[in-house]
C-alpha positions as CSV (number, residue, x, y, z in Angstrom):
1,M,26.4,8.7,-7.0
2,T,22.8,7.9,-6.3
3,K,20.2,7.5,-8.9
4,Q,18.4,10.6,-9.9
5,R,15.3,11.4,-7.8
6,T,12.1,12.1,-9.7
7,T,9.8,13.1,-6.7
8,D,9.1,16.9,-6.5
9,L,9.1,17.6,-2.8
10,E,7.0,20.8,-3.3
11,K,4.1,18.7,-4.5
12,M,4.0,16.4,-1.4
13,N,1.2,16.8,1.1
14,E,1.8,16.4,4.7
15,Q,1.3,12.6,4.9
16,E,3.6,12.1,1.9
17,A,6.3,14.5,3.3
18,A,6.1,12.6,6.6
19,R,6.6,9.2,5.0
20,F,9.5,10.7,2.9
21,L,11.2,12.3,5.9
22,T,10.6,9.2,8.3
23,G,12.7,7.1,5.9
24,L,15.2,9.8,5.2
25,L,15.7,11.0,8.9
26,S,15.6,7.4,10.4
27,R,18.7,6.4,8.3
28,L,20.5,9.7,7.8
29,D,22.3,8.2,4.8
30,P,24.5,11.0,3.2
31,E,24.0,9.3,-0.3
32,E,20.2,9.2,0.1
33,E,19.9,12.7,1.3
34,Y,22.2,14.2,-1.2
35,D,19.6,14.2,-4.1
36,A,16.9,15.7,-1.9
37,R,19.0,18.8,-1.5
38,H,19.2,21.8,-3.9
39,P,22.1,21.2,-6.2
40,E,23.4,24.9,-6.5
41,D,23.0,26.6,-3.2
42,Y,21.8,24.3,-0.4
43,V,22.5,25.6,3.2
44,M,21.9,23.9,6.4
45,E,22.2,25.8,9.8
46,M,22.2,24.8,13.5
47,P,21.9,28.1,15.4
48,Q,22.8,26.6,18.8
49,S,26.3,25.5,17.6
50,G,26.7,28.5,15.3
51,E,27.4,26.2,12.3
52,R,26.3,26.8,8.6
53,F,27.0,24.2,6.0
54,R,27.1,25.6,2.5
55,G,26.5,23.3,-0.4
56,R,25.0,19.8,-0.5
57,E,28.5,18.3,-1.2
58,N,30.0,19.9,1.8
59,L,27.4,18.5,4.1
60,R,27.7,15.1,2.6
61,M,31.3,15.0,3.2
62,M,30.7,16.1,7.0
63,Q,28.2,13.3,7.3
64,E,30.5,10.7,5.7
65,A,33.2,11.8,8.3
66,Y,30.8,11.5,11.2
67,P,32.9,10.0,14.1
68,T,30.7,7.1,15.2
69,T,29.6,3.7,13.7
70,Q,25.9,4.6,14.5
71,P,24.9,8.0,13.3
72,P,22.0,9.7,15.2
73,S,18.5,9.2,13.9
74,V,15.3,11.4,14.0
75,R,11.9,10.1,14.9
76,L,9.1,12.4,13.6
77,R,6.3,13.7,15.9
78,R,4.6,16.0,13.2
79,V,5.1,17.6,9.8
80,L,3.4,20.8,8.6
81,V,3.5,21.5,4.8
82,R,2.9,25.0,3.5
83,E,3.7,26.4,0.0
84,G,7.6,26.1,-0.2
85,L,8.1,25.2,3.5
86,W,8.0,22.2,5.7
87,V,8.2,22.6,9.6
88,V,9.2,19.2,11.2
89,E,9.0,18.3,14.9
90,G,10.9,15.2,16.1
91,V,13.2,13.5,18.6
92,S,16.8,13.0,17.9
93,Y,18.4,9.8,19.1
94,Y,22.0,8.9,19.5
95,G,22.0,5.0,19.6
96,D,19.6,3.8,22.3
97,R,19.8,7.1,24.2
98,R,17.3,10.0,23.7
99,A,19.2,13.1,22.7
100,S,16.9,15.9,22.4
101,D,13.8,17.4,20.9
102,V,14.4,18.9,17.4
103,V,12.6,21.2,15.1
104,M,13.6,21.5,11.5
105,I,12.5,24.3,9.2
106,S,12.9,23.4,5.6
107,E,12.5,25.8,2.8
108,L,12.0,24.2,-0.6
109,R,12.9,25.5,-4.0
110,D,12.8,23.7,-7.5
111,G,11.4,20.6,-5.7
112,R,14.3,20.1,-3.3
113,M,15.4,21.2,0.1
114,W,17.0,24.6,-0.2
115,R,17.5,25.9,3.3
116,D,17.3,23.9,6.5
117,R,17.5,25.1,10.1
118,W,17.6,22.6,12.9
119,Y,16.9,23.6,16.3
120,F,17.7,21.3,19.2
121,A,16.2,21.5,22.8
122,E,17.1,19.4,25.8
123,P,14.2,18.3,28.1
124,F,14.0,20.1,31.4
125,E,11.9,19.7,34.6
126,A,9.0,22.1,35.0
127,P,8.9,24.2,38.0
128,E,6.5,23.2,40.6
129,W,5.3,26.8,41.2
130,R,3.3,26.8,37.9
131,A,1.8,23.3,38.4
132,R,-1.7,24.5,39.3
133,W,-2.0,26.0,35.7
134,V,-0.8,23.1,33.6
135,E,-1.7,19.6,32.6
136,R,1.2,17.2,33.0
137,M,1.9,15.4,29.7
138,G,4.8,13.3,30.6
139,R,7.6,12.9,28.2
140,D,6.0,9.8,26.6
141,A,3.2,12.0,25.4
142,F,5.3,13.1,22.4
143,E,6.9,9.8,21.6
144,T,4.2,8.7,19.1
145,R,3.2,10.3,15.8
146,P,-0.2,11.4,15.0
147,S,-2.4,8.9,13.0
148,G,-1.8,9.2,9.4
149,Y,2.0,9.1,9.6
């Protein structure tokens, strides 16, 4: 079992939350994540696949059984912190291959993550018919984090 965490996630500002999540999501270590989750009633949902994981122990067991030697990692773009709520934008990678854009909505309670919802979106080509109204950003526009992270 991991050592007891003393940091109250609800007291973090955006920069502190971004640093915390950068470490957590770059490693996706089940043991490291375990203590950040609420002990009694943690829930993680992925609406696109219709999955709901109830309990931090259940999610840890799934992570430990992940069928690859290199689990995915998440690179942050932005973190918004509000009372009891983190909204996280990032890019999910599987090995050296970019997987998808990801948004995580994390509700906090008692200083820990209580409910997480992860939304994944695959990149797509913008239709040419609307090109006159938009500024092309390029996919690399989102690959760097804002200053302060």
